[in-house]
C-alpha positions as CSV (number, residue, x, y, z in Angstrom):
1,M,13.2,-153.2,-223.6
2,K,12.4,-156.6,-224.3
3,N,14.9,-159.8,-224.6
4,H,14.3,-160.5,-228.2
5,L,16.1,-164.0,-229.1
6,L,18.9,-163.0,-231.2
7,N,20.6,-165.2,-233.8
8,I,24.4,-164.4,-232.5
9,D,26.2,-166.8,-234.9
10,G,24.5,-164.8,-237.8
11,L,25.6,-161.4,-236.2
12,L,28.7,-162.6,-235.4
13,S,29.6,-163.6,-238.9
14,D,28.4,-160.2,-240.4
15,P,30.9,-158.2,-242.2
16,D,29.5,-154.8,-240.5
17,L,30.4,-155.8,-236.9
18,K,33.7,-155.7,-237.4
19,V,33.3,-152.0,-238.6
20,L,31.4,-151.3,-235.3
21,Y,33.9,-153.4,-233.0
22,D,36.8,-151.2,-234.8
23,L,34.7,-148.1,-234.2
24,G,34.2,-149.2,-230.3
25,F,30.6,-149.9,-230.4
26,I,30.8,-153.6,-229.3
27,D,30.9,-154.1,-225.8
28,E,32.4,-157.8,-226.0
29,I,31.3,-158.3,-222.0
30,A,27.8,-157.6,-222.7
31,V,27.9,-159.8,-226.0
32,R,29.6,-162.6,-223.6
33,N,27.4,-162.5,-220.8
34,H,24.3,-162.5,-223.8
35,I,25.6,-165.7,-224.7
36,I,26.3,-167.0,-221.2
37,N,22.7,-166.3,-220.3
38,S,21.1,-168.0,-223.4
39,E,23.2,-171.4,-222.6
40,F,22.2,-171.0,-219.3
41,K,18.4,-171.1,-220.0
42,Q,19.2,-174.0,-222.6
43,L,21.1,-176.0,-219.9
44,R,18.4,-175.6,-217.1
45,K,15.8,-177.3,-219.4
46,T,18.1,-181.0,-218.6
47,Q,20.1,-179.7,-215.8
48,S,19.8,-178.2,-211.8
49,Q,20.8,-174.4,-211.5
50,I,23.8,-175.5,-209.5
51,E,24.8,-177.9,-212.1
52,S,24.2,-175.2,-215.1
53,I,26.0,-172.6,-213.2
54,F,29.0,-175.2,-212.6
55,L,29.2,-176.2,-216.4
56,L,29.0,-172.6,-217.4
57,S,31.6,-171.7,-215.2
58,Q,34.1,-174.5,-216.6
59,K,33.2,-173.7,-220.0
60,Y,34.3,-169.7,-219.7
61,H,36.9,-170.1,-217.4
62,L,35.0,-168.0,-214.8
63,A,34.3,-168.2,-211.2
64,F,31.1,-169.9,-210.4
65,R,30.1,-166.5,-208.5
66,T,30.7,-164.8,-211.6
67,I,28.3,-166.8,-213.5
68,N,25.9,-166.4,-210.9
69,S,26.2,-162.7,-210.8
70,I,26.0,-162.8,-214.9
71,I,22.6,-164.6,-214.7
72,F,20.7,-163.3,-211.9
73,R,21.9,-159.6,-211.1
74,R,20.1,-157.0,-212.5
75,R,21.9,-154.4,-214.3
76,S,21.1,-151.1,-216.1
77,R,21.6,-150.5,-219.7
78,K,23.6,-147.6,-220.9
79,S,21.2,-145.8,-223.0
80,L,22.5,-145.1,-227.0
81,Q,21.5,-142.1,-228.8
82,L,21.0,-144.3,-231.9
83,E,19.6,-141.8,-234.2
84,K,23.1,-139.7,-233.4
85,L,24.9,-142.8,-233.9
86,L,23.3,-143.8,-237.4
87,Q,23.6,-140.3,-239.2
88,G,27.1,-140.8,-239.6
89,F,26.7,-144.1,-241.2
90,S,23.6,-142.3,-243.6
91,K,26.3,-139.9,-245.1
92,P,27.4,-140.5,-248.6
93,A,31.4,-141.2,-248.1
94,S,32.2,-137.5,-250.1
95,S,30.6,-135.5,-247.4
96,I,32.6,-137.4,-244.6
Protein backbone atom coordinates (compact mmCIF):
# COMPACT_ATOMS: atom_id res chain seq x y z
CA MET A 1 0.00 0.00 0.00
CA LYS A 2 1.39 3.40 -0.98
CA ASN A 3 1.66 6.27 1.45
CA HIS A 4 -0.80 8.86 0.28
CA LEU A 5 -0.74 12.47 1.29
CA LEU A 6 -3.81 12.95 3.42
CA ASN A 7 -5.58 16.12 4.33
CA ILE A 8 -5.76 15.28 8.03
CA ASP A 9 -7.52 18.54 8.88
CA GLY A 10 -10.20 17.75 6.32
CA LEU A 11 -10.61 14.23 7.64
CA LEU A 12 -10.80 15.35 11.25
CA SER A 13 -13.58 17.81 10.42
CA ASP A 14 -15.61 15.20 8.50
CA PRO A 15 -18.87 14.49 10.36
CA ASP A 16 -18.68 10.80 9.42
CA LEU A 17 -15.47 10.51 11.42
CA LYS A 18 -17.41 10.72 14.70
CA VAL A 19 -19.63 7.84 13.56
CA LEU A 20 -16.59 5.72 12.68
CA TYR A 21 -14.92 6.69 15.95
CA ASP A 22 -18.02 5.79 17.97
CA LEU A 23 -18.11 2.40 16.22
CA GLY A 24 -14.47 1.77 17.15
CA PHE A 25 -13.04 1.92 13.62
CA ILE A 26 -10.59 4.75 14.29
CA ASP A 27 -7.21 3.89 15.75
CA GLU A 28 -6.18 7.09 17.58
CA ILE A 29 -2.58 5.94 17.96
CA ALA A 30 -2.26 5.26 14.23
CA VAL A 31 -3.66 8.72 13.43
CA ARG A 32 -1.24 10.32 15.91
CA ASN A 33 1.67 8.36 14.45
CA HIS A 34 0.73 9.41 10.91
CA ILE A 35 0.68 13.06 11.99
CA ILE A 36 4.06 12.66 13.73
CA ASN A 37 5.56 11.09 10.60
CA SER A 38 4.21 13.92 8.44
CA GLU A 39 5.55 16.56 10.80
CA PHE A 40 8.92 14.80 10.93
CA LYS A 41 9.21 14.96 7.14
CA GLN A 42 8.46 18.68 7.23
CA LEU A 43 10.91 19.35 10.06
CA ARG A 44 13.68 17.46 8.27
CA LYS A 45 13.62 20.09 5.52
CA THR A 46 15.07 22.62 7.97
CA GLN A 47 16.29 20.66 11.03
CA SER A 48 18.67 17.80 11.72
CA GLN A 49 17.26 14.35 12.38
CA ILE A 50 18.05 14.51 16.09
CA GLU A 51 16.63 18.01 16.47
CA SER A 52 13.45 17.01 14.61
CA ILE A 53 12.90 14.01 16.88
CA PHE A 54 13.62 16.11 19.96
CA LEU A 55 11.11 18.79 18.91
CA LEU A 56 8.42 16.17 18.27
CA SER A 57 9.11 14.46 21.61
CA GLN A 58 8.54 17.79 23.36
CA LYS A 59 5.44 18.64 21.34
CA TYR A 60 3.72 15.28 21.90
CA HIS A 61 5.13 14.64 25.41
CA LEU A 62 6.65 11.36 24.29
CA ALA A 63 10.09 9.93 24.95
CA PHE A 64 12.78 10.45 22.32
CA ARG A 65 12.95 6.66 21.79
CA THR A 66 9.17 6.52 21.27
CA ILE A 67 9.29 9.17 18.52
CA ASN A 68 12.28 7.41 16.98
CA SER A 69 10.34 4.15 16.98
CA ILE A 70 7.26 5.77 15.42
CA ILE A 71 9.34 7.21 12.61
CA PHE A 72 11.75 4.39 11.79
CA ARG A 73 10.26 1.09 12.95
CA ARG A 74 8.50 -0.98 10.32
CA ARG A 75 4.98 -1.99 11.27
CA SER A 76 2.67 -4.48 9.71
CA ARG A 77 -0.76 -3.15 8.94
CA LYS A 78 -3.89 -4.90 10.02
CA SER A 79 -6.03 -6.00 7.13
CA LEU A 80 -9.57 -4.70 7.04
CA GLN A 81 -12.14 -6.50 4.99
CA LEU A 82 -13.62 -3.28 3.65
CA GLU A 83 -16.31 -4.97 1.58
CA LYS A 84 -17.81 -6.52 4.72
CA LEU A 85 -17.41 -3.28 6.65
CA LEU A 86 -19.09 -1.19 3.98
CA GLN A 87 -22.02 -3.60 3.59
CA GLY A 88 -23.42 -2.26 6.85
CA PHE A 89 -23.30 1.30 5.52
CA SER A 90 -25.05 0.47 2.22
CA LYS A 91 -28.20 -1.03 3.79
CA PRO A 92 -31.23 1.23 4.08
CA ALA A 93 -32.04 2.27 7.62
CA SER A 94 -35.33 0.33 7.57
CA SER A 95 -33.53 -2.99 6.99
CA ILE A 96 -31.11 -2.60 9.90
